[in-house]
N, C-alpha and C positions, 0 to 999 in steps of 0.2 A: 504494500500500500504506500502511495506517495505521501511524503510530508507536505504540510500546508504552510505556505509563506504569505504573510500579509505585508503589503507595501503601503504604508500609510502616508497621508499628507500629499498625495499625488494630485495636487490642485489642477495642474495643466493636462492631466491624463496622458502623460508621455513616458512614464517610468518603464513601460514594457516595450516602447518603440525606439527610444534613443540609443539603446544598446541591445546586444544579442544575449538573450537569457538561455539559449539552447544548451550551454554546458551543464545546466542544472535541471532542465524541464523533464528529463526522463525520471528524475527522482523527486521532484518538487512541483506542486501545484501553486501557481502564482495568482494571488487575488489582490487587486488594488482598491484603495479607499480614497475617494476624491473629496470627502467631507472631513472637516476637522473633528477630532475626538477631544471634546472640551473638558471632560471630567474623568476621574478615575472610573466611575461607574460606566460611562460611555465606552471608555477604552477596554475595560474588563469584559463588557458584554460583546463588543465587536471582535475582540481578539482571543476569546476563550478557546476557540477551536483550532488555534494555530500553533505550530511547532517553532516557526521562525517569524520574526518581525523585522522589517526594514523601516527605520524611522528617519525622518528628514530634519536635520539640525536639532534645535532644542525646544521645539514648540509643544511636544507632548511629553510631559514628565513621566518617568518610570520610577515611582517611589516604592518603598517596601510593600505597601498595601497592594499595589498593582501586581507585583511579582507573586505575591501570595495568592492572588486570584487568577493567576495564569499557570496552573500546574503543568500544563502541556508544553509550555515555552522552553526551548532549549538553546536558541540562538537569537541574540538581538544585534542587529547591524545598524550602526549610527553613522550618518555622514559626517566627515571630519574626524580628527583624532583627539578632540577635546569635547566633553559634554558635561555640563553642570547640572543637568536635570535627571540623570540616571543615578540611582542608589546602587553603586557597585558592590558594596558589602551585601546588600540584599540579593543582588544577582548571584553572587557566589553562594550564599546560603541556600538558594533555590536551584542551584546547579545550572545556571544560565550563563553561557559564554557570551561575552560582549566584544564585538569587533568594530573597527572603524574603517575609514577610507581617507584618502588624501583630499585636500580642498585647496583651491587656488585663491590667492589674494587678489588676482587681477579683477574679477567682477566687482567686488566692493570698492576698489580704487576707482574704477570707471564710473560706478554709480555715484560715488561722492562728487565727482566732477560734473556729472549730469545734473545733480541737485544744485550744486553751487552755481553753475552757469544758468540753470533754470531760474533760480532766485535772482541772480544779478541782472538778468535781462528780461525779467517778467514774462517768461515764455508761456506759462500756463494762462494767465489772464489775457495776454495779447492774442494767443492762438484761439482761445475760447471765443473772444469777441469777434475775431475774424470769421470763424466757422459759423457762429450763430447769428451774426449781424446785429447783435445787441451790444451797444456801447460805441465809443468813438473809434475812429481808424487807428489812433495811437493814444495810449493813456499812461504809459509808464516811462520813466527816465532811467535808462540802464545804468547800473553801477559798473565802473571800470575795474579791471583786474590789474592791468599794467601799472606798476608803481605803487600799488596798494599792498597792505600787509596781511599775510595769511598766517594765522596762529594755529599751531597744531598741538592738541593735547594728546601726546603720545607720538613716539617716533620709532615704532617697531617696523615690521615688514610692510604693513599697509601704510602707516603714517609716512614712512620714508618715500614710498612710491608716490603718494599724494604730494609730498614736498617737491619732488623732482618735476612734476607737472606744473606746480606753482612757479617754480623757477623758470620753466620754459615760457610761461606767460609773462615773465618779467616782474613777478611779485617779489617782495621782500618776505622771506619765510622765517618765522621764529617758532620754536618748539619748547615744550615744557612737560615734564612728568617728574614724579618724586625722585626717581633714581636716574634720571637722564644726565649724561655727562657731556662735557665739552668735546671730548674725543669723539663721541657718537655724532654730535651735531656737526663737527668739523668734517667727519667722514661723509655725511650726507650733503654738506655744503650749505647749512642753514645756521641761524643764530640761536644760541641757548638763552631763553628768557630767564631772568633772575627769579621769577616767581610766577605762579598761576595768575595772581592778581595783575602783575605787569603785562602778561600776555593778553589777558582779557581787555585791559584798558587800552592797549595799544594796537589791537588788531581790527581790521576791517571785515575779515571773515575768520571765524573760529570753527575748526573742524575737530571732532572727537574721534580718537583712534586708540582707546585704552581698553584693556580687558576689564571685565566686571569683577570686583572683589570688594572686601570690606572697606578698603581704603579709597575705592573709587565710587562706591555707591553714594548717590546724592552729591557728587563732587561739584556739580553746577546747580546751585540753588538760587533763591531770590537775591542774596547778597552778591553772588558772583555775576548774575545777569545785570544787576544794577551798576556794575563796574564797566560794562560794555558801552561802547559809543551808541548813540541813538541811530546812527547810520550803519551800524554793524549787523552782520548776519551770523547765525549759528547753524551748523550742520552736524547731525548726528547719525552716522551709519554704523555705530558700534553696538552699544547696548542701551536700552531705554532707561534703565535704572541709574545710569551715570548722571542723567539730567533729571532734575525734579520737574515732572510734567506739569503739575499745578502751577509752579512758579513760572515755567516757560509760557504757558497759556496766558497767565496774568500779564506777563511782560508784553506779549504780542497784542493782547486786547487793549493794553494801555498805550501801545505804540512806543514803548521805551527802547525797543530795538527795531531795526528796519524789517527784519523777517527771520524766519528759521525754516529749515528743512529737516525732516526725520524719516527714516526708513524702519524704525524700530519702536515698539510700543510696549507698555506695561502688560497689556492683555492682547494676545493675538489668536485668531483674527480680531481686528478692532470691532467692538460692538457697534451696532447701527446707530445708537444714540450717543456715542462718545463725543464729547465736546471738541476733540481733535478735528473731527470732520467739518466743523463749522467755524473754527478759529481763523480770524483774518491773518494775512501775511504769513501763513504756514503752508509750505509745500510738503505733502506727505505721500509716501509710496508704500505699498503693502509688503514690506520686508523683501525687497527684490535684490538686496545686496549680493546674495550668493546665487541668484537665479540666472543662469546663462547656459546655453547648450553645452559648452565645453565642460563646465562644472558638473552638470547633470550626467554627462557621459562618464566623468570620473567617478561620481558618487555611485551610480548604478552599475557601471562596469566593474568597479572594485567590490561592490556588494555581491555581484555574481561570483567574483573570485573568492570572497569571504565565505560564501555559502558552500561553494565547491570544496574549498579547503576544509571546512568543518565536516562536510559529508565524508571526506577522505581521512578524517581523524587527525588532521594537522592544521589547526586553526592559525590564521595569520592576522596581523594588525590587531592584536588583543588590546583592549582598553581596561583601565581600572586596576 
């Protein structure tokens, strides 16, 4: 009898078409789920008949309670090699192997610049007015990039690539994080800010590229937003909890900063009545940072490899 594999969060209905699953289909039945599993109860009900689950990023938590309610589960494959919403100790206690995949930093870098440019040039309101015929022929005054300051919170793999694009635009790029060194900023070719406060006060665009942890949770709140220039923009493609959402929405409603863009949210998918959907001067996208054909080919291609290796008794890319 074939094992059963659930591929969840397949919002675009492409998981079984972007790669070849034939290396495992003689042994495994593949079932995809296109709807979000929002609660432990929903996940437990949907997944109770499966031996293998392939999950996308960190949208569906796998706490101890869920593992306890999935006695048939033997393999969990997560895209990426880090996952903060899987209880690895519980997985081990319940005999579940957890494996990961590679993940490219290119898509989030590119989306960061799509959002930044969209904000700077008023792309969404101008394009909407043109297509609908509602509003004037032109209504916004674009913000220039050349000669302006780009402040990066974080200069890791993604932050450094964002920095290099900023330099190509002729921007002055500064960076800060708690452990950032001058050697690292010199390597990338940017300036080390003396403090978070200095970076916020001196930047025309601030982009967040930090990992979420206890020291970064709520790093940007009302006090930090108040330090930003009224003509400045904030972009967050990292993790929602790094920026205090209520404080950000209040700043945008008050017009104390020029605008913001975010690809990440405290609750995903975003509820229909969430105020994020109606806040002015906010450009929001539904967590598209990792969503690209090449990344999906990696995620699902390596998921197939992980399943095949597990079936062969030689698991690869183990997590936890």
